N, C-alpha and C positions, 0 to 999 in steps of 0.2 A: 214489274211493278215499282216504282219508287213511291218509297214512303217518306213522310218528315215528322218525327217524333214531337210531339206536344203536349202538355200537362193541363186538363180544363179542369176548371172550376164548375162544378154541377150543383153545385147549391141551389135548389128551388126549381132544378131542370127536370123536366118530366123524362123519365127512360121507361121504356116497354120493353119486357123479356118475353119473348114468344116462344115458350116451351116450358114443361115443368119437369124433367127430368134432371141428371147427374150433370149435364153442361151448364143448363140452366142455372142450376144451384151452385156452381163453381164461379159463375158469372155474377150472381147475385151477392155471394159474398164478398166479392172483390168489391162491391160497389155500397157495402153496407158502412154507414159513417161517414159519406159524402156529401152528405145534405140533400139528396136529390129526391125526387118524387118517384118512388119505383111502384110499378105496376107488373104483374106476371098475369100472361095471357095463357091459357092453355084450359083443355078439356080435362085434365086430370094433374095432380101435383106430387111429387114423393113426399115423403114424410118431414124429411128436414128442411123441406120448403116449406110445407105446413107449417112448420114449429117456428120458422122466421117470420112468415105473414102473422101467425097469432101475435107475436111478440115484438113486431119491428115495425108495425104501421106501415106494412106493405100491402097493397090493393092487390087481390087476387080476383081475377076476372076466368071464371070457370064455363067457358066454353072454349070452340073453336075461334081462331081471329077473325077479325072483321076490319077493311080496310078503315073505318072511321076510330078502331082502338088505337091507329097509328099518326093520326092527321095532326094533333099537335104535340107528338114526341120530340122533343130534342136528338135520343140517342135510342135506336132501334137495337135489341139484341136478338137476331134469329138463333134458337137453341133448339130445333126439333130433330126429331130423326124422319120425318116427312119431307122429302124433296118438294111435294108439291106445295106443301104449307111454306115452307122457305120459298121458294119461288115465288108465291102469292104474296109473301111480305115484302118480298125484295123489289117486286114490281110497283107494289102498291107505295112506298116509301117515296117522299117528295126530293127533288134535288137539293134543297135546302139541309135535309137532314142526314144525319149520321147513321151508318147501318154497319153494324157489325154481325158478319156470316159466319157463324163456327162451322158450320157444313161445308164451306168451300170460300177461302179467305179473299181470293180475287174475285167475289160477286158482291163485297161488301166495299165501302170506301174508307171505313176506319179498322185499325186492329187494335186488340186488347191486350197487351204484353202480360208477362208472367212480372209481378212486381213484388218488391222489399218495401215495406214500410217502417222506418224508424223514427217517428214524430214527424217533422221536418224533412228528412231525408227519405226521398222515394228515388228507387234503383228499378228501372223497368228495362226487362230483356226480351226484344225483339226477333224473331228470326224469319221474318217476312212470309208465315205461314209454312216456312218448310218444315219445321220442329216443334209443335210448343212443347213437347217433352223435355227436348233439349234446352229450351228455353227455362221451363221450370227446375231443370238440373241445375243448369247455370245460378238461377236466383237462389236456390237452394246453398249451393256451394258458397256464395256471396254472403248468406245470412249468417256464418259461423264467423267470419271477418267483422262484418257490419253488425255486431251485436245490439242488444236494448239500451247500452251505454250510449249509443251514438244519438238517441233522442235528449238525454240530457246535455251531451255535448253540444249539439246544433242548437238547443235554447240557450246555453252558454255563448255561444256564438253569436247568437242574432240579438241578443242584448249589448254584447260588448261591441258589434259592430254598429247599432244604434248609436251607442255613445261615443266612438272613434268618430264617424262621421260627422256629430254635432260638434267636435273640438274644432277651435279656429286655428288649425295647424294646414301645413301643405299637403297636396294629395299625394305626395311621395312618402312625406313622416305617417299621413294615414293609410299608405297601402304597407307601409314598413310595421306600422303598429298591428294592421290586422293579420298580417303574416305572423307575427310574434304570439298574438293570442292563438290565432289558430294551432300553431306548433305547439303550445301551452296544453288547448283543449283535446290535441291528438295523443300527447306523449304521458300526460300527467292525470292520476286519478283525481277526478272532479268531485270536489264537496259541494252539490248543488240540492239546494231545497226544492 
């Protein structure tokens, strides 16, 4: 299986998560705050998902999944412990839809990596389905190196980049200025409000 890493803007995109257990919860938490329209379809959900549904404007459809639940979904996440339900969902998905099959990575057409977010900084770790545990361990190891300060550092760099790009100087000078700013942002404590 060959994969191509990509970052998706999911704002206003409909995402359907089929399942209501531990894996569905993990996938759901990863999608919070991305601006997507989230729907969970399952005959039952665990308490943590119920709390998210109650407070985060997530739609819960309390029944077995139907083909019509999937029709206009941009991304479908299959997260049940029923092989039959998982296969039904995969077979119902259209060629134009993204499908993440938690139970068998090679059955879907998209993988969801272990992800570390620090504001604009997003670090994703894929293992091609070989070991999601290793992907999470690597992500967790990186989280200490790329701490919360990177959120402010990147905002600083973003503002400086916009300013430098608008200057009437050569491309080489812009590149040199951008490198200086980056080195400063990575080595000096930043006082950013």
